[in-house]
C-alpha positions, 0 to 999 in steps of 0.5 A, spaced: 500 500 500 504 505 497 498 510 496 503 513 490 508 516 496 515 517 495 520 512 498 521 513 506 528 511 509 527 505 514 530 509 520 525 514 519 519 509 519 522 506 525 523 513 529 516 515 527 513 509 530 517 508 536 515 516 538 508 513 538 504 512 545 502 505 546 495 507 545 497 510 538 501 504 536 495 500 537 491 504 532 497 504 527 494 499 522 487 502 522 490 509 521 494 506 515 488 503 512 484 510 513 490 514 510 489 510 503 482 513 502 484 520 503 485 525 497 492 526 495 496 531 490 503 531 488 507 538 487 514 536 485 518 533 490 512 534 495 506 529 496 500 532 500 495 528 503 488 531 506 487 528 513 481 531 513 478 538 511 482 542 515 488 538 516 494 536 511 500 531 511 506 533 507 512 528 505 518 532 502 522 528 498 527 533 494 532 527 492 526 522 490 526 519 497 524 521 505 531 521 509 529 524 515 523 525 520 522 532 519 521 531 512 514 528 514 510 534 517 502 534 519 498 540 521 494 536 526 494 538 534 498 532 536 504 533 531 509 531 531 508 525 535 501 524 531 499 517 528 498 521 521 506 521 520 507 514 522 502 512 518 504 515 512 511 513 513 509 505 514 504 506 508 510 508 503 515 504 499 521 503 503 527 507 501 534 503 499 540 506 497 540 507 490 541 500 486 547 499 483 546 501 476 553 499 473 556 505 474 564 505 476 567 508 481 569 514 476 562 516 475 558 521 479 551 518 478 548 515 484 552 511 490 551 504 488 550 498 492 551 491 492 547 486 496 542 471 491 538 474 493 546 488 492 540 491 494 538 492 486 535 485 484 539 480 480 536 479 473 532 473 475 530 476 482 524 480 479 523 477 473 520 470 476 514 470 480 518 465 485 525 466 484 527 471 488 521 477 488 523 477 495 529 473 494 534 475 499 540 479 495 546 476 493 553 479 496 560 480 493 564 478 499 570 482 501 576 480 503 577 478 511 582 476 515 582 468 517 581 470 524 577 476 524 570 476 527 564 481 528 565 487 532 561 488 538 557 493 535 555 488 529 554 482 534 549 486 537 546 488 531 546 481 528 542 479 535 537 484 534 536 482 527 534 475 529 530 477 535 526 482 531 525 477 525 523 471 530 518 476 533 515 477 526 515 469 525 511 468 531 506 473 529 505 471 522 503 476 516 496 477 520 499 479 526 506 482 524 503 489 523 506 496 522 509 496 529 513 489 528 515 491 521 518 498 524 522 494 529 525 490 523 526 496 519 530 499 525 534 492 526 535 493 518 538 500 519 542 498 525 545 493 521 546 497 515 550 502 519 554 497 522 557 494 516 552 488 515 548 490 508 547 483 506 542 481 512 539 489 512 537 488 505 534 481 506 530 484 512 527 490 508 525 484 503 521 481 509 518 487 510 516 488 503 513 481 503 509 482 509 506 489 506 504 485 500 501 479 504 497 484 508 494 488 502 492 482 498 497 484 493 497 479 487 504 479 486 505 476 493 508 469 494 508 465 500 514 462 498 518 468 497 516 470 504 518 464 507 525 464 503 526 471 505 525 469 513 529 463 512 535 468 509 534 473 515 534 468 520 540 464 518 544 469 516 543 473 523 544 466 526 551 464 522 554 471 523 555 471 531 560 465 530 563 466 523 570 468 521 574 469 515 571 468 508 565 466 511 564 472 515 566 476 509 560 473 505 555 474 510 557 481 511 556 483 504 558 489 501 555 496 500 557 496 493 559 491 487 566 492 485 567 493 478 574 491 474 577 493 468 576 487 462 579 490 456 575 490 450 569 485 449 565 483 443 558 481 445 552 478 442 545 479 444 541 473 447 535 476 450 531 481 455 527 480 460 523 485 465 524 486 472 518 487 477 520 486 484 516 486 490 521 490 493 519 496 489 524 496 483 522 495 476 526 495 469 529 490 464 535 486 464 539 484 457 543 478 457 549 478 452 554 473 451 562 473 448 565 468 443 567 463 449 560 463 452 561 467 458 554 471 460 554 479 461 548 483 463 546 490 462 540 493 466 536 498 467 532 497 474 530 503 478 524 504 483 517 503 479 512 499 478 509 495 472 509 500 467 516 501 468 517 494 467 513 494 460 517 500 458 524 499 460 525 495 454 525 501 449 530 505 453 537 506 451 542 501 454 547 505 459 553 502 456 558 508 452 554 512 447 550 507 444 543 508 442 541 501 442 535 499 446 534 493 450 530 490 445 534 491 440 541 489 443 537 482 445 538 481 437 544 485 436 551 485 438 555 490 442 563 492 441 565 495 448 572 498 449 575 500 456 569 495 459 569 494 466 565 488 469 562 486 476 563 479 479 556 477 477 557 479 470 554 486 470 557 491 465 559 498 468 557 504 465 563 509 467 565 515 463 571 511 460 567 505 457 566 506 449 561 501 446 558 501 439 553 497 435 555 490 432 552 485 428 549 480 432 548 472 432 542 468 431 541 462 437 542 457 432 549 460 429 556 461 432 558 463 437 551 463 441 549 456 439 555 453 444 550 455 450 545 449 447 550 444 446 552 443 454 549 437 457 542 439 460 545 435 467 551 439 467 547 446 466 543 444 472 548 442 476 552 448 475 545 452 476 544 449 483 552 450 485 553 456 482 559 454 479 561 456 472 560 463 472 554 467 474 548 465 470 543 466 475 540 459 474 539 460 466 538 453 462 539 453 455 534 447 452 532 444 446 525 442 447 518 439 444 512 441 447 507 435 449 501 438 452 499 442 459 499 440 466 495 444 471 498 447 477 496 451 483 499 457 480 495 455 473 497 451 467 504 450 465 507 447 459 509 440 458 515 439 454 520 433 452 527 435 453 532 429 451 527 424 454 526 428 460 519 430 461 519 438 463 515 443 466 515 450 463 512 455 467 511 462 467 516 467 469 512 472 472 504 472 474 503 480 473 498 481 468 501 487 465 507 482 463 505 477 457 508 471 460 502 467 461 498 469 455 504 467 451 504 460 454 497 459 453 498 460 446 504 456 446 500 450 449 495 450 442 501 448 438 503 441 441 509 437 437 512 444 436 520 444 437 523 450 440 530 452 443 528 456 449 532 460 455 529 458 462 531 459 469 531 453 473 526 452 479 528 448 484 523 443 485 522 435 486 520 435 478 524 437 472 521 444 472 523 451 469 521 458 468 520 460 461 523 467 459 525 466 451 524 462 446 525 461 438 525 455 433 531 451 433 533 452 426 530 459 425 536 464 423 530 469 425 529 473 431 527 469 438 521 472 442 522 475 449 516 472 452 516 477 458 516 483 453 513 481 446 506 478 445 505 472 441 500 472 436 496 466 433 500 468 426 507 467 429 505 460 431 507 454 427 501 449 425 499 444 430 503 438 429 498 432 427 497 427 433 501 422 431 507 426 432 506 429 439 509 425 444 504 422 450 507 427 455 504 424 461 505 429 466 510 427 471 507 425 478 509 428 485 512 422 488 509 419 494 516 416 495 518 423 498 512 426 502 516 432 504 510 436 502 508 434 509 514 438 513 514 444 507 507 445 508 508 446 516 514 451 514 509 455 510 503 455 514 508 458 520 510 463 516 503 465 514 499 464 520 505 464 525 506 460 531 499 459 533 497 455 527 501 450 529 500 450 537 493 447 536 491 440 539 492 435 534 496 429 532 502 430 528 505 423 529 502 420 523 505 425 519 512 423 522 511 416 522 510 417 514 516 421 513 520 416 517 517 410 513 520 413 507 527 414 510 526 421 512 527 420 520 530 427 520 524 430 517 520 427 522 524 429 528 524 436 525 516 436 524 515 433 532 520 439 534 516 444 530 510 442 533 512 442 540 516 448 540 509 452 537 505 449 543 510 450 548 506 454 553 507 453 561 504 457 567 506 461 572 505 459 580 498 463 579 496 459 573 497 464 568 500 463 561 507 465 561 510 468 554 511 463 549 519 461 547 519 465 541 527 463 540 525 456 541 520 456 535 524 460 531 530 455 531 525 449 530 522 453 524 529 455 521 532 448 522 525 445 518 526 451 513 533 449 512 532 442 511 527 442 506 531 447 502 537 443 502 533 436 500 529 440 495 535 441 492 538 434 492 531 432 489 531 437 484 538 435 482 536 427 482 530 429 477 534 432 472 539 427 473 545 432 475 550 430 479 
């Protein structure tokens, strides 16, 4: 619920909520809802909201975001400690340090930050509905001495982050209102100031996901919230005892380093929209050099679906080239004085020069080499993060065989070297054409396609489809998140005799991990209390043990026991729940399911 308000810094929101009296804190969530119905106008850098006929609330954002509490002013009698200022800050998007746009240290454009989750989303984190929309930012670790440990201030910040996140988990989305969100934002601000940018960015992602859940945002995904909660708790937990390289990775860095890479000859692969739950939007274009190394050019900034749809028509920010993202995805680029981040992002420094060059079709050298890598090797590389930063991309030759119904909607079935593969939409936002394009492709079973997809870690072979083309066609491919297919673009449907049976792969009953995974998701959504209701979980534990998942059964038992652990004092009154025990039990179960899912995913694809 942003109400078209400018982003507000986490420290501002936390300070304004903390300044409220206990009585006003109880009314804060209702105040946010009421504010959504009030008329507002924007005048330059100022947004003015009519609280009532005689009172106005103003937010001043001269640099694009509100960075101090004084920039939110209210004319009511209770100001400055009034409900209106805290409600406006809590309803506004969360201001992050300006995302890394690829500017090198020799430029003066923005400050840039770096956060799998740098605070600018990685290309896949916003383009996919479940791949990181709230996924935690992936950091480029700095060097650290082997004996280095957290400073006392960082240790306090990490423990405060863990406690604030555990309180959110205990409450669930319904109970985690603006007050608990403000506490988590306070912890995020303290962590960032203390030199822990990775966990700070992840905490902001949790708050954004909570707001999306509470406002019934159609882009909200429970899996994204679960992943964000798991990352914050795990990172904060590990930080306390980490040293050396592990500590450097867990701390993260505030800015991606860009290093000189000489001259590059790049070939456009595809473009995809970025639309994240954290309020960023734009486009990312993927390119490759003659050796198959991947590079990206991004245009991501605060915005919504309109920016994601229109960004493909913007000029890329590399050198003086006038190529748009859509044009670059089908052309080439010759770059001199190139600078590149560790994740393959091209820098846009003042010394970089770039001119348009000839591109190559997917069926031509040098791009065709990407599709010659064995599928199992690609999946293994995506799961382990080895072989460069490809963001989980898979380059596959497939034959469409039909469709299968999933909870989020229909997805395509395809044969890939004898493997039955599910190809799902990379994003469900109605402004993006992913799902409409998949519906059209479903009408032409038997069609052979050369595709780019992003691995989805699940017990069955599944990937998110981002681009497609004909395997032998030298013409242009289709960017499925930006281009809308028409019936005239499709080949004639194959005759029934040429279509593979394509029976949908069944979810294996032999691996009933969904029993534990469902409880993990239920707790993230509804909080501790949903698992504390009287009931018999022994049957689920026995089922898990019967199929060889005794550890999963033990984790499930402990999760239920921790949720129901409520003792009474000498007067018979319930004492507060052990939030720490529940958080540890939930984190163990969430981490276990994530790791086993990765193992099952590798097995499903035949990857080592």
